[in-house]
C-alpha positions as CSV (number, residue, x, y, z in Angstrom):
1,M,3.6,139.3,-56.5
2,K,2.0,135.7,-56.6
3,T,4.1,132.4,-57.1
4,P,3.7,130.7,-60.1
5,K,1.4,127.6,-59.7
6,L,4.0,125.5,-61.3
7,H,6.7,126.6,-58.8
8,I,4.6,125.6,-56.1
9,L,3.8,122.1,-57.8
10,L,7.4,121.4,-58.4
11,A,8.1,122.4,-54.7
12,A,5.7,119.9,-53.4
13,A,7.0,117.3,-55.7
14,A,10.5,117.8,-54.4
15,L,9.2,117.6,-50.4
16,S,7.3,114.5,-51.4
17,A,10.2,112.6,-53.2
18,L,12.7,113.6,-50.0
19,A,10.1,112.3,-47.6
20,A,9.9,109.1,-49.6
21,G,13.6,108.8,-49.7
22,C,13.9,109.1,-46.0
23,A,11.5,106.1,-45.5
24,S,12.9,104.0,-48.1
25,P,14.8,100.7,-47.3
26,P,18.4,100.4,-47.1
27,P,20.0,100.0,-50.7
28,T,21.2,96.6,-52.0
29,I,25.0,96.2,-51.8
30,G,25.1,95.9,-55.6
31,D,22.2,98.2,-57.0
32,D,22.4,96.6,-60.5
33,P,22.4,93.7,-60.5
34,K,21.1,92.4,-57.2
35,A,23.2,90.0,-55.2
36,K,22.2,86.3,-56.0
37,V,22.4,83.6,-53.4
38,S,23.0,79.6,-54.1
39,V,23.6,76.7,-52.0
40,S,25.4,73.3,-52.4
41,P,25.8,70.3,-49.7
42,E,28.9,69.9,-47.8
43,D,30.3,66.6,-46.6
44,L,29.8,66.3,-42.6
45,R,33.2,66.2,-40.9
46,V,33.7,63.3,-38.3
47,R,36.2,63.2,-35.5
48,L,37.0,59.3,-34.7
49,S,38.5,58.8,-31.4
50,V,39.4,55.4,-30.2
51,A,40.5,55.0,-26.7
52,S,41.6,51.6,-24.8
53,E,41.0,51.1,-21.0
54,D,44.7,49.4,-20.6
55,T,47.6,48.8,-23.0
56,A,46.6,45.2,-23.1
57,S,43.9,46.4,-25.6
58,A,46.1,48.2,-27.7
59,T,45.8,45.8,-30.7
60,F,42.2,45.5,-30.2
61,A,41.6,49.0,-30.5
62,E,43.5,49.5,-33.5
63,G,41.7,46.9,-35.2
64,V,38.6,48.7,-34.1
65,R,39.7,52.0,-35.3
66,E,40.8,50.4,-38.7
67,T,37.1,48.9,-39.0
68,A,35.4,52.5,-38.1
69,V,38.0,54.1,-40.8
70,A,36.8,51.9,-43.6
71,S,33.3,52.3,-43.0
72,L,33.3,55.8,-42.9
73,R,35.3,56.5,-45.9
74,G,33.9,56.7,-49.3
75,R,30.8,58.0,-47.9
76,A,29.2,61.5,-47.2
77,F,31.7,62.3,-44.7
78,K,35.1,63.5,-44.3
79,I,37.1,62.2,-41.4
80,A,38.3,65.1,-39.2
81,G,41.6,65.4,-37.7
82,N,42.3,65.0,-33.8
83,G,43.9,68.2,-33.5
84,K,42.8,70.5,-31.0
85,N,41.7,73.4,-33.9
86,D,40.6,70.7,-36.4
87,P,37.0,71.8,-37.1
88,R,34.5,68.9,-37.0
89,D,30.9,68.7,-36.6
90,L,30.2,65.3,-35.4
91,D,32.2,63.2,-32.7
92,L,32.5,59.4,-33.0
93,D,34.0,57.8,-29.6
94,L,34.4,54.4,-29.5
95,R,35.9,52.9,-26.2
96,V,37.2,49.5,-26.1
97,R,38.0,46.8,-23.3
98,Q,39.3,43.1,-23.5
99,R,39.8,40.7,-20.6
100,V,41.0,37.3,-20.6
101,F,37.9,34.9,-20.4
102,D,40.0,31.6,-20.5
103,Q,43.6,30.3,-21.0
104,S,44.7,27.0,-21.4
105,A,48.8,26.8,-21.6
106,E,49.4,29.8,-23.8
107,Y,46.2,29.8,-25.8
108,L,43.7,32.6,-25.1
109,T,40.2,33.3,-25.3
110,L,39.1,36.9,-24.8
111,D,35.8,39.0,-24.1
112,G,35.8,42.1,-25.9
113,T,33.6,45.2,-25.7
114,V,33.3,48.5,-27.8
115,G,31.1,51.3,-26.4
116,A,30.2,53.4,-29.6
117,R,28.6,57.2,-29.2
118,L,28.3,59.5,-32.0
119,S,27.4,63.1,-30.8
120,D,27.2,66.7,-32.3
121,A,30.4,68.6,-31.7
122,F,28.6,71.7,-31.0
123,G,25.6,71.1,-28.5
124,G,27.0,67.6,-27.5
125,S,23.7,65.9,-28.1
126,V,23.9,62.2,-28.3
127,L,22.9,61.0,-31.8
128,A,23.3,57.5,-31.5
129,E,25.1,55.0,-28.9
130,K,25.6,51.2,-28.8
131,T,27.6,48.8,-27.0
132,F,28.9,45.6,-28.7
133,R,30.3,42.7,-26.7
134,V,32.3,39.7,-28.8
135,Q,34.3,36.7,-27.8
136,N,37.3,35.3,-30.0
137,G,38.0,31.2,-30.3
138,P,41.3,30.3,-28.5
139,A,44.2,31.6,-30.3
140,L,48.1,31.0,-29.5
141,G,49.2,34.1,-27.7
142,L,47.7,37.7,-26.7
143,E,48.7,39.4,-30.1
144,K,46.9,36.8,-32.3
145,A,43.8,36.6,-29.8
146,S,43.9,40.4,-30.1
147,V,43.7,40.4,-33.7
148,G,41.2,37.9,-33.8
149,L,38.8,39.8,-31.3
150,S,39.1,42.9,-33.5
151,N,38.0,40.7,-36.4
152,A,35.2,39.1,-34.4
153,I,33.7,42.3,-33.8
154,S,34.3,44.3,-37.1
155,G,31.0,42.9,-38.8
156,E,28.6,44.1,-36.2
157,L,30.5,47.4,-35.6
158,S,30.8,48.3,-39.6
159,G,27.1,47.2,-39.7
160,W,25.8,49.8,-37.1
161,I,28.3,52.3,-38.3
162,E,26.9,51.8,-41.9
163,K,23.4,52.0,-40.9
164,T,23.5,54.7,-38.4
165,V,26.4,57.2,-39.2
166,V,24.6,58.2,-42.5
167,P,23.1,61.4,-43.5
168,S,19.2,60.5,-43.7
169,Q,19.5,59.1,-39.9
170,I,21.6,62.2,-38.4
171,P,19.5,65.5,-38.2
172,L,22.5,67.8,-39.1
173,S,23.3,69.0,-42.3
174,A,26.3,71.0,-43.6
175,C,26.4,73.2,-47.0
176,V,28.2,76.1,-48.4
177,V,26.0,79.2,-49.2
178,R,27.6,81.4,-52.1
179,V,26.9,85.1,-52.7
180,D,27.9,86.6,-56.0
181,R,27.5,89.9,-57.5
182,L,27.9,91.8,-54.2
183,A,29.9,94.4,-56.5
184,D,28.3,96.2,-59.3
185,G,31.3,97.2,-61.3
186,K,31.9,100.8,-59.9
187,K,32.7,99.7,-56.3
188,K,33.9,97.1,-54.1
189,A,31.7,94.9,-51.8
190,P,32.0,96.1,-48.2
191,A,34.5,95.2,-46.3
192,S,32.1,94.7,-43.5
193,F,29.6,92.3,-45.3
194,P,31.3,89.2,-44.2
195,G,30.9,89.5,-40.5
196,D,27.8,91.2,-40.5
197,F,26.4,88.3,-42.7
198,V,27.9,85.9,-40.3
199,A,26.7,87.5,-37.2
200,K,22.9,87.5,-38.3
201,A,23.1,83.9,-40.1
202,S,24.3,82.9,-36.8
203,Q,21.0,83.9,-34.9
204,L,19.0,82.0,-36.9
205,K,17.2,79.2,-35.4
206,G,18.9,75.9,-35.9
207,V,22.1,77.2,-37.1
208,L,24.8,75.5,-35.0
209,Q,27.7,77.3,-37.2
210,C,28.4,79.7,-39.8
211,S,32.1,80.5,-40.9
212,L,33.5,82.3,-43.8
213,E,34.9,80.2,-46.3
214,S,36.2,82.9,-48.8
215,F,35.5,86.5,-49.6
216,D,36.4,88.5,-52.9
217,A,35.7,92.4,-52.6
218,D,36.6,93.3,-56.2
219,A,35.0,90.1,-57.5
220,G,31.9,90.6,-55.4
221,T,31.7,87.1,-54.1
222,A,31.8,85.3,-50.6
223,S,31.0,81.7,-49.4
224,F,30.0,80.6,-46.1
225,R,29.9,77.4,-44.3
226,F,26.9,76.3,-42.6
227,L,26.0,73.5,-39.8
228,Y,22.5,73.5,-39.3
229,R,19.6,71.1,-37.8
230,R,17.3,70.5,-40.6
231,T,14.2,70.0,-38.9
232,D,14.6,73.6,-37.5
233,L,14.4,75.1,-41.1
234,P,11.6,73.3,-42.9
235,Q,11.9,76.0,-45.5
236,G,15.5,75.4,-46.6
237,L,18.7,77.2,-45.3
238,V,18.9,79.3,-48.4
239,N,15.4,80.8,-48.0
240,A,15.5,81.5,-44.3
241,V,18.9,83.4,-44.9
242,V,17.0,85.4,-47.5
243,E,14.3,85.9,-45.4
244,A,16.3,87.0,-42.5
245,M,18.4,89.7,-44.3
246,P,15.8,91.8,-46.3
247,E,18.1,94.9,-46.1
248,Y,20.3,93.2,-48.7
249,K,17.5,92.3,-51.2
250,F,18.9,89.1,-51.9
251,E,17.7,86.7,-55.0
252,I,17.8,83.1,-54.9
253,K,20.0,81.8,-57.8
């Protein structure tokens, strides 16, 4: 008995479809619609450390700290905490020292030095550094002389911070990448997605840190904070992320 030609054609079509299915790329997380990726800038976090070489310099050090804090606030930076586990992107270290240059009775003239160093908190590379030296006029007593010394150095120090510790002068950027529409309404976003995303994103050249900010499996949203070197990602971070993870078929929002 001959097999009808129609049956042969259907069988061949089925085998062809099966073979194509085996060779197809991994499915998207939410088949319809596709997950979308967007990015928004984030402030860099600066940890400020001010250390004095002796107790006599404590008042001078406090004045230097106040100058640095005032120069950093209100700009594209957050002042990070000094706790062991407090997250930060940059370290601004100021080491202060004062000595008596001249003393006449109770009147003191002081020499002051501030060594400033800005470095990235992950690689430790020095981004900028400078040493400031200043002398105050004679003042009555050590306390007033130390306050005068911090006032004398404030203009030069704040000027350096405002010209140097600025986003355009720092090769690092921070941003939050948000992924939406991970769920298609029929199923939740995979619980493994955040860990997989962080692992792959952390391997991108120039990415210093990728960390999960939030994840809602039911809503199908996730947010990740990135710290990266701009020069290593000339195509832009979000484009690099999409290119590095073709299995998700991300679309840029």
